[in-house]
MIDOBA-470615 format. One record per atom (N, C-alpha, C): x, y, z. Coordinates in steps of 0.2 Angstrom, whole numbers, padded with zeros to 4 digits, always signed. Layout:
residues N
XYZ;...
end
This chain:
residues 305
+0089+0265+0121;+0086+0260+0124;+0081+0256+0120;+0082+0250+0119;+0077+0246+0115;+0070+0246+0118;+0065+0246+0114;+0058+0246+0117;+0054+0240+0116;+0055+0235+0120;+0052+0229+0119;+0044+0229+0118;+0042+0225+0114;+0034+0225+0112;+0031+0221+0118;+0033+0215+0120;+0030+0211+0124;+0035+0206+0127;+0033+0204+0133;+0038+0199+0136;+0034+0194+0140;+0028+0194+0140;+0024+0189+0144;+0024+0182+0142;+0019+0178+0145;+0019+0171+0143;+0013+0171+0138;+0015+0171+0132;+0010+0171+0127;+0005+0165+0126;+0008+0160+0129;+0003+0154+0129;-0003+0155+0134;-0003+0160+0138;-0009+0162+0142;-0013+0167+0138;-0009+0172+0136;-0013+0178+0132;-0008+0181+0128;-0009+0183+0122;-0004+0187+0118;-0007+0194+0118;-0002+0199+0117;-0003+0206+0116;-0009+0207+0111;-0008+0204+0105;-0013+0205+0100;-0020+0202+0101;-0020+0196+0105;-0026+0194+0107;-0030+0199+0112;-0025+0201+0117;-0028+0206+0122;-0031+0212+0119;-0027+0215+0114;-0029+0221+0111;-0034+0221+0106;-0034+0215+0102;-0038+0214+0096;-0044+0210+0097;-0045+0207+0103;-0051+0202+0103;-0057+0206+0104;-0061+0206+0099;-0067+0210+0099;-0072+0207+0104;-0072+0201+0105;-0077+0198+0110;-0076+0200+0117;-0070+0202+0119;-0068+0204+0126;-0071+0211+0127;-0075+0211+0132;-0078+0217+0134;-0075+0219+0141;-0070+0224+0141;-0067+0226+0147;-0067+0234+0147;-0066+0237+0153;-0065+0244+0153;-0057+0245+0151;-0056+0251+0149;-0049+0253+0148;-0045+0252+0154;-0047+0254+0160;-0043+0253+0166;-0042+0246+0168;-0047+0241+0167;-0046+0234+0168;-0041+0231+0163;-0041+0233+0157;-0037+0230+0152;-0030+0232+0154;-0029+0239+0156;-0022+0241+0158;-0019+0237+0164;-0024+0236+0169;-0022+0232+0175;-0020+0225+0173;-0024+0222+0168;-0022+0215+0166;-0015+0215+0163;-0014+0220+0159;-0008+0220+0155;-0002+0221+0160;-0003+0225+0166;+0003+0225+0170;+0004+0218+0174;-0002+0215+0176;-0001+0209+0180;+0002+0203+0175;+0000+0203+0169;+0003+0197+0165;+0009+0199+0161;+0012+0205+0162;+0018+0208+0158;+0017+0207+0151;+0011+0208+0149;+0009+0208+0141;+0010+0215+0138;+0008+0220+0142;+0009+0227+0140;+0015+0229+0144;+0018+0235+0142;+0024+0237+0145;+0022+0241+0151;+0016+0241+0154;+0014+0245+0160;+0018+0243+0166;+0020+0237+0167;+0024+0235+0173;+0030+0239+0174;+0034+0241+0169;+0040+0245+0169;+0038+0252+0172;+0033+0255+0169;+0031+0261+0171;+0029+0261+0178;+0025+0256+0180;+0023+0256+0187;+0029+0255+0192;+0033+0250+0190;+0039+0249+0195;+0043+0256+0196;+0044+0260+0190;+0048+0266+0190;+0044+0271+0195;+0038+0272+0194;+0034+0277+0198;+0034+0275+0206;+0034+0268+0207;+0034+0266+0214;+0041+0266+0217;+0046+0267+0213;+0053+0267+0215;+0056+0260+0216;+0054+0255+0213;+0056+0248+0213;+0061+0246+0208;+0064+0251+0205;+0069+0250+0200;+0076+0248+0203;+0077+0250+0209;+0084+0249+0212;+0088+0255+0210;+0094+0255+0213;+0099+0260+0212;+0102+0259+0205;+0103+0265+0201;+0106+0265+0195;+0113+0264+0196;+0116+0260+0192;+0124+0259+0192;+0127+0265+0190;+0133+0266+0192;+0137+0272+0191;+0144+0270+0188;+0145+0273+0182;+0151+0272+0179;+0157+0274+0183;+0162+0270+0184;+0168+0272+0188;+0172+0278+0186;+0174+0282+0191;+0178+0287+0189;+0185+0285+0189;+0187+0281+0184;+0194+0279+0182;+0196+0281+0175;+0202+0281+0174;+0205+0282+0167;+0204+0275+0163;+0201+0275+0158;+0200+0269+0154;+0207+0267+0150;+0207+0261+0148;+0213+0260+0144;+0212+0262+0136;+0216+0259+0132;+0216+0261+0125;+0209+0259+0122;+0206+0263+0118;+0200+0262+0114;+0202+0263+0107;+0201+0258+0103;+0202+0258+0095;+0196+0258+0092;+0195+0261+0087;+0188+0260+0083;+0190+0261+0075;+0185+0259+0071;+0186+0260+0064;+0179+0258+0061;+0180+0256+0054;+0174+0254+0051;+0177+0250+0045;+0173+0245+0042;+0174+0241+0037;+0168+0240+0032;+0169+0239+0026;+0164+0237+0021;+0162+0230+0022;+0156+0229+0025;+0154+0222+0027;+0150+0220+0020;+0152+0214+0017;+0149+0211+0012;+0142+0208+0015;+0143+0205+0021;+0137+0201+0024;+0132+0206+0025;+0133+0212+0027;+0127+0217+0029;+0126+0222+0023;+0130+0222+0018;+0129+0226+0013;+0130+0234+0014;+0134+0235+0019;+0135+0242+0021;+0141+0243+0025;+0143+0249+0027;+0149+0250+0031;+0147+0249+0038;+0151+0246+0042;+0150+0244+0049;+0155+0247+0053;+0153+0250+0058;+0158+0253+0063;+0159+0247+0069;+0165+0248+0072;+0167+0244+0077;+0172+0247+0082;+0173+0244+0088;+0177+0247+0093;+0180+0242+0097;+0186+0243+0100;+0189+0238+0104;+0192+0242+0110;+0190+0239+0116;+0192+0242+0122;+0197+0237+0126;+0203+0240+0128;+0208+0236+0131;+0209+0239+0138;+0211+0235+0143;+0212+0238+0150;+0218+0242+0150;+0219+0246+0155;+0226+0250+0155;+0231+0245+0156;+0237+0247+0154;+0243+0243+0155;+0243+0236+0153;+0239+0234+0148;+0238+0228+0145;+0244+0225+0142;+0248+0230+0139;+0254+0228+0135;+0253+0224+0129;+0258+0221+0126;+0257+0217+0120;+0261+0211+0121;+0262+0208+0127;+0266+0202+0128;+0263+0196+0125;+0256+0196+0126;+0252+0190+0124;+0245+0193+0121;+0242+0190+0116;+0236+0192+0114;+0231+0191+0119;+0227+0197+0120;+0221+0196+0125;+0215+0192+0123;+0212+0189+0127;+0206+0186+0125;+0201+0191+0124;+0195+0190+0121;+0190+0195+0120;+0183+0193+0121;+0179+0198+0123;+0172+0197+0124;+0169+0201+0119;+0164+0198+0115;+0160+0202+0110;+0154+0205+0114;+0153+0211+0113;+0148+0215+0117;+0143+0216+0111;+0137+0213+0112;+0132+0214+0107;+0127+0219+0109;+0126+0225+0105;+0121+0230+0108;+0114+0229+0107;+0110+0233+0110;+0102+0232+0109;+0100+0236+0103;+0093+0235+0102;+0090+0238+0096;+0090+0245+0097;+0092+0249+0092;+0092+0256+0092;+0099+0259+0094;+0103+0254+0096;+0110+0256+0098;+0115+0255+0092;+0122+0256+0094;+0127+0254+0089;+0133+0252+0093;+0139+0252+0089;+0145+0250+0092;+0148+0254+0098;+0145+0261+0097;+0148+0266+0102;+0145+0265+0109;+0139+0263+0109;+0135+0263+0116;+0139+0260+0122;+0142+0254+0120;+0145+0250+0126;+0150+0255+0130;+0153+0259+0126;+0159+0263+0129;+0158+0270+0130;+0152+0273+0128;+0151+0280+0129;+0150+0281+0137;+0152+0287+0139;+0152+0288+0146;+0144+0289+0148;+0140+0292+0144;+0133+0292+0145;+0129+0286+0142;+0133+0281+0140;+0130+0274+0138;+0131+0270+0144;+0135+0264+0143;+0137+0260+0148;+0143+0260+0151;+0148+0264+0148;+0155+0265+0151;+0159+0259+0152;+0158+0253+0148;+0161+0247+0150;+0168+0247+0150;+0171+0252+0146;+0179+0252+0146;+0181+0254+0153;+0177+0258+0156;+0179+0260+0163;+0178+0255+0168;+0172+0251+0167;+0171+0246+0172;+0176+0240+0171;+0179+0239+0165;+0184+0235+0163;+0190+0237+0167;+0192+0243+0166;+0198+0246+0169;+0198+0245+0177;+0192+0246+0180;+0192+0245+0187;+0192+0237+0189;+0189+0233+0185;+0189+0226+0187;+0196+0223+0186;+0200+0225+0181;+0207+0222+0180;+0211+0225+0186;+0210+0232+0187;+0214+0235+0193;+0213+0231+0199;+0207+0228+0200;+0205+0224+0206;+0207+0217+0206;+0211+0215+0200;+0214+0209+0200;+0211+0204+0195;+0206+0206+0191;+0203+0201+0186;+0208+0201+0180;+0210+0195+0178;+0214+0194+0172;+0212+0198+0167;+0216+0201+0163;+0214+0206+0158;+0211+0203+0152;+0207+0206+0149;+0204+0204+0142;+0201+0210+0139;+0199+0210+0132;+0197+0215+0129;+0189+0215+0128;+0186+0220+0126;+0179+0221+0125;+0179+0223+0117;+0175+0220+0113;+0174+0222+0106;+0167+0223+0104;+0165+0228+0101;+0158+0229+0099;+0158+0231+0091;+0152+0230+0088;+0151+0231+0081;+0144+0232+0080;+0143+0236+0074;+0136+0238+0072;+0132+0232+0070;+0127+0230+0073;+0123+0224+0071;+0116+0227+0068;+0115+0233+0068;+0109+0236+0065;+0103+0233+0069;+0097+0232+0066;+0091+0229+0070;+0089+0222+0068;+0094+0218+0066;+0093+0212+0063;+0092+0206+0068;+0092+0208+0074;+0092+0203+0080;+0098+0198+0079;+0103+0200+0077;+0110+0196+0077;+0109+0190+0073;+0105+0189+0068;+0105+0183+0064;+0103+0185+0057;+0105+0181+0052;+0104+0183+0045;+0097+0183+0043;+0095+0189+0039;+0089+0190+0037;+0087+0190+0030;+0081+0189+0028;+0079+0188+0021;+0081+0194+0017;+0081+0200+0020;+0082+0206+0016;+0090+0207+0014;+0094+0202+0016;+0101+0202+0015;+0105+0205+0020;+0102+0207+0025;+0106+0210+0031;+0108+0204+0035;+0114+0202+0035;+0116+0196+0038;+0121+0197+0044;+0118+0199+0049;+0122+0201+0055;+0126+0195+0058;+0123+0189+0058;+0127+0184+0061;+0133+0182+0057;+0132+0182+0050;+0138+0180+0046;+0143+0186+0046;+0141+0192+0047;+0146+0197+0048;+0150+0196+0054;+0147+0194+0060;+0151+0193+0066;+0156+0188+0065;+0153+0182+0063;+0157+0176+0062;+0163+0176+0057;+0161+0179+0051;+0165+0178+0046;+0169+0184+0044;+0167+0190+0047;+0171+0196+0046;+0174+0199+0052;+0170+0200+0057;+0172+0204+0063;+0177+0200+0067;+0176+0193+0068;+0181+0189+0072;+0188+0189+0069;+0188+0188+0062;+0195+0189+0059;+0198+0196+0059;+0194+0201+0059;+0196+0208+0060;+0199+0208+0067;+0196+0205+0072;+0199+0206+0079;+0205+0202+0080;+0206+0196+0076;+0212+0193+0076;+0218+0197+0073;+0216+0201+0068;+0221+0205+0065;+0223+0211+0069;+0218+0212+0074;+0220+0218+0079;+0224+0215+0085;+0226+0209+0084;+0231+0206+0089;+0227+0203+0095;+0221+0201+0094;+0217+0198+0100;+0216+0190+0099;+0216+0187+0104;+0215+0180+0104;+0208+0178+0103;+0206+0176+0097;+0199+0174+0096;+0198+0166+0096;+0202+0163+0098;+0202+0155+0098;+0196+0153+0102;+0195+0156+0108;+0189+0155+0112;+0187+0161+0115;+0181+0163+0114;+0179+0170+0116;+0173+0169+0121;+0171+0175+0123;+0165+0176+0127;+0160+0181+0124;+0154+0180+0125;+0149+0185+0122;+0144+0188+0128;+0143+0194+0127;+0138+0197+0132;+0134+0202+0128;+0128+0204+0130;+0124+0208+0127;+0118+0210+0131;+0114+0215+0129;+0108+0217+0132;+0103+0218+0127;+0097+0216+0130;+0090+0217+0126;+0091+0212+0119;+0091+0216+0114;+0092+0212+0107;+0099+0209+0107;+0104+0212+0110;+0110+0209+0111;+0111+0203+0116;+0106+0203+0121;+0106+0198+0125;+0104+0191+0122;+0098+0192+0118;+0096+0187+0113;+0102+0185+0109;+0105+0190+0106;+0111+0188+0101;+0116+0184+0104;+0118+0186+0110;+0123+0182+0114;+0121+0175+0115;+0115+0174+0117;+0113+0167+0118;+0113+0163+0111;+0110+0166+0106;+0110+0163+0100;+0117+0162+0097;+0121+0167+0096;+0128+0165+0093;+0132+0161+0098;+0131+0161+0104;+0134+0156+0108;+0133+0149+0107;+0126+0148+0105;+0124+0141+0103;+0127+0139+0096;+0127+0144+0092;+0130+0143+0085;+0137+0141+0085;+0141+0145+0089;+0148+0143+0089;+0150+0137+0094;+0146+0136+0099;+0147+0130+0103;+0153+0131+0108;+0154+0126+0113;+0158+0126+0118;+0166+0126+0116;+0167+0124+0110;+0174+0124+0108;+0177+0131+0106;+0172+0136+0105;+0174+0142+0103;+0172+0147+0108;+0167+0145+0113;+0164+0150+0117;+0165+0148+0125;+0168+0152+0129;+0169+0150+0136;+0163+0152+0140;+0160+0158+0138;+0154+0160+0142;+0150+0165+0138;+0143+0165+0141;+0138+0169+0138;+0135+0173+0143;+0134+0179+0143;+0131+0183+0148;+0125+0188+0145;+0119+0186+0146;+0113+0190+0143;+0110+0194+0148;+0110+0201+0147;+0106+0206+0151;+0100+0207+0148;+0094+0206+0152;+0088+0208+0149;+0086+0205+0142;+0088+0199+0141;+0087+0197+0134;+0080+0197+0132;+0080+0199+0125;+0073+0200+0122;+0071+0193+0120;+0067+0190+0124;+0064+0183+0123;+0057+0183+0122;+0054+0179+0118;+0047+0178+0117;+0046+0171+0116;+0040+0168+0118;+0038+0161+0117;+0035+0160+0110;+0032+0165+0107;+0028+0165+0101;+0030+0170+0096;+0030+0169+0090;+0031+0174+0085;+0026+0180+0085;+0020+0178+0087;+0014+0183+0087;+0016+0189+0092;+0020+0188+0097;+0022+0193+0102;+0028+0196+0101;+0032+0195+0095;+0038+0198+0094;+0038+0205+0092;+0043+0209+0093;+0043+0216+0091;+0043+0216+0084;+0040+0221+0081;+0039+0222+0073;+0046+0222+0070;+0048+0218+0065;+0054+0218+0062;+0059+0214+0065;+0058+0211+0071;+0063+0207+0074;+0065+0201+0070;+0060+0198+0067;+0061+0192+0063;+0057+0192+0056;+0059+0189+0051;+0056+0189+0045;+0049+0187+0045;+0048+0181+0048;+0041+0178+0049;+0041+0172+0054;+0036+0169+0055;+0036+0163+0060;+0041+0158+0059;+0043+0156+0053;+0048+0151+0051;+0055+0154+0054;+0056+0160+0052;+0062+0163+0054;+0063+0163+0062;+0058+0165+0065;+0057+0165+0073;+0059+0158+0075;+0055+0153+0072;+0056+0146+0075;+0063+0143+0074;+0066+0146+0068;+0073+0143+0066;+0078+0146+0071;+0078+0152+0074;+0083+0155+0078;+0081+0156+0085;+0075+0154+0087;+0073+0155+0094;+0077+0151+0099;+0079+0154+0105;+0083+0150+0110;+0078+0147+0115;+0072+0149+0115;+0068+0145+0120;+0067+0138+0118;+0067+0134+0124;+0067+0127+0123;+0073+0124+0120;+0078+0128+0119;+0085+0125+0116;+0091+0126+0121;+0089+0126+0127;+0095+0128+0132;+0100+0123+0132;+0099+0116+0130;+0104+0111+0129;+0110+0113+0124;+0108+0118+0119;+0113+0120+0114;+0119+0124+0117;+0118+0126+0124;+0123+0130+0127;+0127+0125+0132;+0126+0119+0132;+0129+0114+0136;+0137+0115+0135;+0140+0115+0141;+0148+0116+0140;+0150+0123+0140;+0145+0128+0140;+0147+0135+0140;+0144+0138+0147;+0148+0142+0150;+0146+0145+0156;+0141+0151+0154;+0135+0150+0157;+0129+0155+0156;+0127+0159+0162;+0126+0165+0160;+0123+0170+0165;+0117+0174+0162;+0112+0174+0166;+0106+0178+0163;+0104+0182+0169;+0103+0189+0168;+0101+0194+0172;+0095+0198+0169;+0090+0199+0173;+0084+0203+0171;+0081+0207+0177;+0079+0213+0176;+0076+0217+0181;+0069+0214+0182;+0066+0215+0188;+0060+0212+0190;+0054+0217+0187;+0056+0223+0185;+0051+0227+0182;+0052+0227+0174;+0056+0223+0171;+0057+0223+0164;+0051+0219+0161;+0049+0221+0155;+0044+0217+0151;+0046+0210+0149;+0053+0209+0149;+0055+0203+0147;+0056+0198+0153;+0054+0200+0159;+0056+0196+0165;+0053+0190+0165;+0046+0189+0163;+0043+0183+0163;+0045+0178+0159;+0047+0180+0152;+0050+0175+0148;+0057+0173+0150;+0060+0178+0153;+0067+0177+0155;+0067+0171+0160;+0062+0172+0165;+0062+0167+0170;+0060+0160+0167;+0056+0160+0162;+0054+0153+0159;+0060+0150+0156;+0064+0155+0153;+0070+0153+0149;+0075+0150+0154;+0076+0153+0160;+0081+0151+0165;+0079+0144+0168;+0072+0144+0169;+0069+0137+0172;+0070+0131+0167;+0072+0132+0161;+0072+0127+0156;+0079+0124+0156;+0084+0126+0160;+0091+0123+0160;+0091+0118+0165;+0095+0112+0164;+0096+0107+0169;+0100+0110+0175;+0104+0114+0173;+0108+0117+0179;+0107+0125+0178;+0104+0127+0184;+0102+0134+0183;+0108+0139+0182;+0108+0144+0177;+0113+0148+0175;+0115+0153+0181;+0120+0156+0181;+0122+0161+0185;+0117+0167+0184;+0118+0172+0189;+0114+0178+0188;+0107+0178+0192;+0102+0181+0190;+0096+0181+0193;+0091+0187+0191;+0086+0188+0195;+0081+0193+0193;+0081+0198+0199;+0084+0204+0198;+0085+0209+0203;+0080+0215+0202;+0080+0219+0207;+0076+0225+0206;+0079+0229+0200;+0075+0231+0195;+0077+0234+0190;+0072+0235+0184;+0074+0239+0179;+0070+0240+0173;+0074+0239+0167;+0071+0240+0161;+0074+0239+0155;+0078+0245+0153;+0083+0247+0157;+0087+0253+0155;+0094+0253+0157;+0098+0258+0155;+0105+0258+0156;+0107+0258+0163;+0103+0261+0168;+0104+0261+0175;+0105+0254+0178;+0100+0250+0176;+0101+0243+0178;+0107+0240+0175;+0108+0241+0168;+0113+0237+0165;+0120+0239+0168;+0121+0246+0170;+0127+0248+0173;+0128+0245+0180;+0122+0244+0183;+0123+0241+0190;+0125+0234+0189;+0123+0230+0184;+0125+0223+0183;+0132+0222+0180;+0135+0228+0177;+0141+0227+0173;+0147+0224+0177;+0148+0226+0183;+0154+0223+0187;+0153+0215+0188;+0147+0213+0189;+0146+0206+0190;+0147+0202+0183;+0144+0205+0178;+0144+0202+0171;+0152+0202+0169;+0156+0207+0170;+0163+0207+0168;+0167+0202+0172;+0165+0201+0178;+0168+0197+0183;+0167+0190+0180;+0161+0188+0178;+0159+0182+0176;+0162+0180+0170;+0162+0184+0165;+0165+0182+0158;+0173+0182+0159;+0176+0186+0163;+0183+0187+0164;+0185+0180+0167;+0182+0178+0172;+0184+0172+0175;+0183+0166+0171;+0178+0166+0167;+0177+0160+0162;+0183+0160+0157;+0185+0166+0154;+0190+0166+0149;+0197+0164+0152;+0198+0166+0159;+0204+0164+0162;+0204+0157+0164;+0198+0154+0165;+0198+0147+0167;+0200+0142+0162;
end
């Protein structure tokens, strides 16, 4: 699970200012309380968990998943070997190419996490959804490292890898990549919003972001998430909601998640409020599993429409 550094409204107070301001004279207890209230420190997640306010953990369905293919390729864009996986629903056949949802993982995860039984088990959620009548589609994941799904100054170009290498690979796997959907959690939630805007409505039917890693200012970002302030300003999705015009958007975040405040600000910036919402939950796989059926229903209906 990714460990967000901060997700509060840094225009009021930043983590660095709160922890590093020598002029502030507060007790340790008062500082911790302020951090919980403002969602500047990760204390709110711990508090919600201890008070039992996370909500129920989602449970991976006890169904037989469909075919899961996996492999690896030498990525010139990332300068390393990159693993990938594609999950198809049972009995999908080969009559017509399936549309595909790119599933972007969080920081510290890889392409295996979406489909592991002790991860998110999305292949089983997909099997259940299609069995319940959702038009079939495939789920595809790929290793994005920790580059926050954009090209970095050190040469790790995750964005270029997805667009110029992975999408063609998926087409070679017999999938329909003419118009895709994107979904992701944490770092991958940001990545879905970012890449959805890069590709635009002609290539993207829907974007679903779970617990997206969003900040207002570079000073509050997690170490290593961006090269510098210019890099952050270049790819930030905050205040750029119009870049997703014409794309169905869903944003979900747990109320105990450190990214909740920034997520609310992001959602409030749309002219038309996205689907989804802010439910009981934390920044963990129990919450993401609980939301998985609704997310798959959302992207599946958008692809079918």
